[in-house]
KOLTOR-829682 format. One record per residue: residue in three letters; x negated, y negated, z negated of N, C-alpha, C in turn. Coordinates in steps of 0.001 Angstrom, whole numbers, padded with zeros to 6 digits, always signed. Example, Ala and Ser with C-alpha at 12.3 -4.5 7.8 and 13.67 -1.06 7.14 Angstrom:
2
ALA-013190+005690-007800-012300+004500-007800-013200+003300-007800
SER-012850+002250-007080-013670+001060-007140-012900-000030-007870
***
This chain:
192
MET-074140+054726+134963-075418+054093+134795-076433+054653+135782
LEU-076369+055953+136005-077268+056574+136968-077005+056034+138376
VAL-075727+055848+138725-075375+055304+140039-075932+053893+140188
ALA-075808+053074+139159-076329+051696+139205-077843+051698+139391
ALA-078534+052601+138721-079989+052679+138858-080383+053115+140269
LEU-079649+054082+140825-079936+054524+142185-079672+053421+143196
LEU-078566+052702+143038-078273+051587+143938-079342+050512+143853
ALA-079788+050201+142650-080823+049177+142479-082124+049585+143164
ALA-082409+050887+143191-083643+051354+143810-083597+051261+145328
TYR-082405+051410+145924-082311+051438+147379-081794+050158+148014
LEU-081208+049255+147255-080714+048010+147810-081665+046879+147474
PRO-081875+045935+148410-082730+044801+148095-082091+043936+147023
ALA-082920+043240+146247-082410+042386+145177-081528+041287+145742
ARG-081869+040782+146913-081078+039753+147581-080852+040183+149016
LEU-079694+039918+149521-079429+040222+150913-080245+039288+151797
PRO-080709+039755+152947-081522+038905+153808-080843+037588+154158
ALA-079545+037583+154372-078857+036348+154759-078887+035302+153649
GLN-079063+035721+152406-079125+034757+151304-080416+033947+151348
ASP-081422+034457+152002-082723+033798+152057-082936+033038+153354
THR-081934+032994+154194-082129+032412+155511-081089+031352+155818
ILE-081355+030646+156884-080439+029627+157369-079403+030289+158271
PRO-078325+029591+158597-077354+030159+159538-077971+030316+160929
THR-077436+031213+161714-077929+031398+163077-077420+030267+163973
GLY-078135+030055+165066-077683+029112+166074-078196+027695+165941
TYR-079016+027406+164936-079507+026047+164720-080985+025865+165020
GLY-081728+026947+165154-083161+026852+165425-083431+026361+166837
THR-084607+025788+167035-084971+025267+168356-086333+025766+168831
LEU-087031+026533+168024-088384+026958+168378-088379+028040+169453
ARG-089465+028086+170215-089683+029150+171185-090612+030196+170551
ARG-090590+031396+171085-091495+032445+170584-092933+031973+170614
ASP-093317+031310+171714-094696+030845+171857-095079+029809+170810
ASP-094088+029135+170207-094382+028147+169165-094951+028799+167911
VAL-094563+030044+167639-094956+030670+166375-095714+031985+166518
ALA-095649+032629+167673-096358+033902+167843-097867+033672+167772
VAL-098560+034591+167170-100023+034540+167080-100594+035327+168254
ARG-101640+034788+168854-102260+035438+170012-103727+035731+169744
ILE-104137+036878+170250-105549+037253+170275-105839+037707+171703
THR-106926+037213+172272-107272+037576+173634-108628+038267+173654
THR-108654+039396+174353-109915+040094+174590-110233+039951+176080
ASP-111271+040613+176524-111588+040555+177950-110609+041371+178792
ARG-109800+042232+178152-108875+043097+178889-107401+042776+178662
VAL-107052+042407+177425-105636+042203+177099-105430+040941+176254
ASP-104225+040427+176352-103757+039354+175487-102736+040004+174558
ILE-102878+039797+173257-101979+040396+172277-101190+039277+171614
GLN-099876+039451+171562-098996+038484+170915-098317+039184+169743
VAL-098344+038534+168576-097815+039115+167350-096762+038170+166785
LEU-095531+038685+166583-094432+037872+166081-093688+038620+164985
PRO-093724+038130+163743-092955+038765+162672-091458+038722+163000
LEU-090761+039783+162681-089327+039858+162941-088496+039629+161684
ARG-089094+039010+160692-088347+038678+159466-087207+037733+159835
GLU-086031+038000+159302-084824+037244+159623-085005+035739+159417
GLY-085630+035346+158329-085831+033925+158052-086732+033242+159063
ILE-087523+034007+159788-088387+033456+160829-087639+033395+162157
ILE-087029+034496+162564-086413+034506+163890-085162+033632+163952
ARG-084539+033339+162819-083393+032419+162834-083812+030989+163131
LEU-085086+030684+163018-085583+029349+163349-085912+029218+164835
LEU-085805+030322+165566-086021+030285+167006-084731+029855+167705
ALA-084854+029438+168953-083684+029015+169736-082638+030135+169727
PRO-081360+029781+169799-080298+030787+169682-080428+031972+170639
ASP-080787+031740+171902-080912+032860+172832-082082+033770+172466
THR-083158+033183+171985-084313+033980+171558-083967+034774+170307
TYR-083287+034128+169352-082859+034835+168147-081982+036039+168528
ARG-080991+035803+169387-080074+036885+169769-080823+038038+170429
SER-081769+037725+171315-082487+038799+172010-083358+039606+171045
LEU-083998+038935+170096-084829+039665+169124-083971+040467+168151
ALA-082870+039883+167686-081970+040607+166777-081381+041821+167490
GLU-081035+041663+168763-080499+042778+169550-081565+043852+169773
LEU-082796+043445+170010-083888+044402+170172-084032+045266+168917
VAL-084016+044639+167758-084118+045390+166500-082901+046292+166334
ARG-081710+045764+166624-080483+046560+166478-080540+047802+167372
LYS-080978+047633+168615-081041+048766+169548-082063+049809+169105
ARG-083115+049391+168452-084180+050300+168025-084045+050728+166563
GLN-082954+050343+165913-082814+050590+164477-082912+052069+164117
ALA-082313+052942+164913-082385+054378+164608-083830+054867+164650
THR-084588+054417+165645-086000+054800+165737-086788+054223+164573
ILE-086530+052954+164252-087210+052306+163119-086929+053070+161836
ASP-085656+053406+161607-085281+054145+160395-085946+055514+160346
SER-086005+056188+161493-086626+057508+161545-088119+057432+161230
VAL-088795+056469+161846-090230+056304+161589-090461+055936+160122
ALA-089658+055023+159598-089804+054608+158194-089604+055796+157253
MET-088619+056636+157550-088368+057808+156705-089551+058778+156762
GLN-090104+058969+157962-091239+059889+158122-092447+059454+157299
VAL-092664+058132+157204-093847+057644+156489-093527+057237+155050
GLY-092249+057331+154655-091871+057051+153277-091846+055579+152896
VAL-091503+054719+153852-091389+053285+153564-089912+052913+153617
GLN-089365+052468+152469-087936+052177+152408-087549+050923+153184
ARG-088301+049850+153018-087989+048587+153691-089250+048088+154406
PRO-089493+048628+155596-090716+048242+156309-090667+046781+156752
THR-091830+046194+156860-091979+044866+157440-092126+045068+158940
LEU-091261+044421+159717-091243+044608+161165-091960+043462+161866
VAL-092777+043819+162844-093543+042838+163617-093500+043263+165079
LEU-093144+042328+165955-093140+042601+167386-094542+042350+167934
VAL-095091+043348+168617-096433+043226+169202-096326+043474+170703
THR-096876+042542+171461-096864+042638+172921-098290+042600+173435
PHE-098636+043582+174248-099921+043605+174945-099666+043208+176394
VAL-100477+042303+176920-100376+041875+178315-101717+042159+178978
GLY-101680+042887+180079-102914+043194+180805-103490+041964+181474
LEU-104784+041782+181360-105455+040649+181996-106187+041041+183270
LEU-106331+042349+183486-106989+042846+184689-106427+044229+184991
PRO-106641+044741+186190-106121+046075+186508-106698+047139+185573
GLN-105864+048095+185236-106239+049214+184371-106796+048758+183027
ALA-106148+047755+182452-106559+047240+181136-106097+048210+180053
ARG-107023+048828+179377-106697+049781+178311-106512+049026+177001
PHE-105619+049553+176152-105413+048972+174827-105191+050084+173819
ASN-105516+049777+172582-105332+050729+171485-104346+050129+170493
PRO-103107+050605+170470-102090+050007+169603-102392+050122+168116
GLU-103153+051115+167721-103458+051315+166299-104437+050284+165751
ASP-105055+049500+166618-106079+048550+166183-105528+047186+165769
VAL-104206+047021+165745-103602+045772+165278-103417+045875+163769
ASN-103989+044922+163037-103886+044918+161576-103540+043520+161093
LEU-102956+043460+159900-102634+042192+159252-103287+042167+157885
ALA-103735+041000+157465-104254+040821+156108-103436+039726+155454
SER-102863+040053+154305-102004+039118+153577-102307+039242+152091
GLY-102481+038100+151456-102750+038115+150016-103983+038912+149652
GLY-104982+038897+150521-106217+039617+150239-106129+041119+150452
GLN-105030+041591+151016-104845+043023+151229-104718+043311+152722
LEU-105381+044370+153194-105310+044774+154590-104100+045682+154788
PHE-103307+045386+155814-102144+046192+156155-102346+046773+157548
ARG-102350+048090+157619-102420+048785+158899-100997+049245+159240
PRO-100663+049356+160517-099312+049813+160855-099087+051232+160334
VAL-097933+051438+159719-097577+052783+159235-096754+053521+160277
GLY-096271+052780+161274-095492+053377+162350-095300+052378+163467
ILE-094989+052909+164636-094771+052062+165807-093546+052582+166541
ALA-092623+051666+166861-091422+052001+167627-091521+051295+168981
PRO-091942+051999+170027-092087+051367+171342-090756+050801+171850
THR-090847+049675+172557-089642+049066+173131-089749+048931+174642
SER-090865+049335+175221-091017+049268+176679-091544+050601+177199
ALA-091168+050909+178425-091562+052186+179032-093067+052277+179266
THR-093733+051146+179372-095170+051136+179652-096019+051437+178420
TRP-095399+051572+177267-096154+051704+176021-097054+052941+175986
GLY-096540+054077+176346-097248+055339+176155-098486+055545+176992
SER-098671+054760+178038-099841+054962+178896-101107+054345+178306
PHE-100946+053370+177394-102076+052660+176784-102975+052018+177833
GLN-102384+051756+178984-103106+051117+180072-102122+050246+180836
LEU-102567+049043+181207-101683+048085+181860-102302+047553+183146
ALA-101435+047233+184095-101872+046503+185279-102026+045040+184888
ALA-102638+044257+185729-102769+042821+185461-101373+042211+185331
GLN-101158+041477+184259-099900+040802+183916-098777+041752+183495
GLU-099023+043045+183424-098031+043996+182935-097998+043940+181412
GLN-096808+044158+180838-096641+044089+179385-096245+045432+178808
ALA-096652+045644+177570-096205+046778+176767-095844+046217+175395
THR-094651+046545+174920-094145+045953+173681-093665+047040+172730
ALA-093865+046784+171426-093392+047716+170402-093103+046948+169118
ILE-092246+047552+168296-092003+047032+166953-092897+047828+166010
TYR-093781+047115+165341-094680+047733+164377-094018+047733+163006
LEU-094231+048804+162269-093762+048907+160893-094968+048847+159975
PHE-094908+047951+159004-095945+047825+157989-095314+048046+156627
ASP-096142+048432+155655-095672+048523+154274-095160+047168+153808
GLU-094348+047202+152768-093898+045968+152130-095099+045262+151509
GLY-094969+043966+151269-096027+043225+150598-096640+042139+151435
ILE-096318+042116+152732-096848+041059+153590-095990+039813+153384
THR-096652+038692+153150-095919+037439+153042-096209+036594+154269
PHE-095145+036093+154875-095302+035247+156046-095159+033773+155697
ARG-095086+033461+154414-094987+032073+153963-096354+031493+153633
GLU-097379+032292+153748-098751+031868+153460-099643+032255+154626
ASP-100917+031935+154505-101870+032311+155543-101878+033824+155736
LEU-102130+034199+156951-102135+035597+157343-103244+035752+158373
ILE-103978+036841+158282-105014+037110+159269-104503+038242+160160
VAL-104510+037997+161457-104122+039002+162436-105401+039451+163126
SER-105602+040764+163214-106825+041254+163849-106515+042357+164851
TYR-107370+042423+165845-107331+043497+166842-108780+043858+167147
GLN-109116+045092+166858-110485+045579+167016-111442+044645+166273
THR-112381+043999+166969-113356+043162+166269-112959+041696+166204
ARG-111793+041346+166746-111363+039941+166772-110280+039694+165745
SER-110298+038496+165196-109262+038125+164229-108951+036643+164363
THR-107781+036269+163856-107371+034872+163899-106570+034518+162650
THR-106712+033274+162251-105929+032735+161133-104889+031749+161661
ALA-104543+031856+162944-103612+030927+163582-102229+030937+162942
TRP-101918+031948+162127-100603+031979+161483-100395+030760+160584
SER-101466+030177+160041-101312+028988+159186-100653+027859+159974
ARG-100964+027715+161246-100298+026733+162107-098816+027083+162256
SER-098518+028355+162442-097134+028809+162583-096330+028524+161317
VAL-096956+028707+160150-096265+028434+158882-095847+026970+158818
ARG-096748+026070+159201-096408+024634+159196-095248+024333+160142
ILE-095287+024908+161335-094221+024697+162315-092897+025249+161788
LEU-092936+026437+161210-091724+027057+160661-091167+026246+159497
ASP-092042+025751+158615-091583+024934+157489-090907+023656+157978
GLN-091487+023016+158986-090891+021793+159537-089537+022084+160171
GLU-089455+023158+160922-088185+023517+161564-087136+023903+160521
ASP-087561+024634+159494-086647+025010+158415-086044+023762+157769
ALA-086883+022765+157480-086395+021528+156866-085424+020796+157787
ARG-085733+020734+159081-084843+020066+160044-083498+020773+160131
VAL-083527+022103+160207-082279+022868+160329-081451+022723+159064
ARG-082092+022833+157911-081338+022718+156650-080742+021325+156490
ALA-081436+020309+156970-080893+018950+156918-079650+018836+157805
ARG-079691+019499+158961-078535+019446+159882-077336+020179+159322
VAL-077564+021321+158674-076431+022136+158220-076109+021954+156746
GLY-076936+021193+156023-076681+020935+154603-076941+022130+153700
THR-077892+022976+154068-078257+024147+153273-079439+023798+152383
PRO-079386+024109+151089-080533+023820+150218-081728+024672+150608
PRO-082963+024161+150406-084160+024938+150741-084297+026154+149854
ASN-085083+027137+150335-085329+028384+149559-085938+028085+148231
***
């Protein structure tokens, strides 16, 4: 009985694949669903890495994002353990420089979901340019952000950076819902 209780505490109630469509059927591009915020120095792109979302992206995009997470899994697990989050919510954040020596502050990216503010609990850089916090024009810096559990990507979400915020995720939800319905119709999978 003790073993069953311990397993229940560490395993998700449902496996991620049970909540998602099969891979290889999505047609969306990252730009179709990523949320963007632009300042005078940087353009920030925010893309949730939840399996049910990235499986709706085109097969090559899905594979590259899934591989990115797989390659960084040890770092993600280490950061999650350090901050005490068992199942972090993963979000890919990309900063693009708009002018030479564009400075950025990675800690200033926040999400609001269900009336609750979520600040990153950890960051797993995926590009060598991340640590300088400064970019050349058109240079990118990318990282996987870890947030506490509780963020829902099926409803409106507010993405903010410093003093700017956007509710553009509501558009992404509509696009994702439409794509989900199209894919499920093609493969004969019942909706969630």
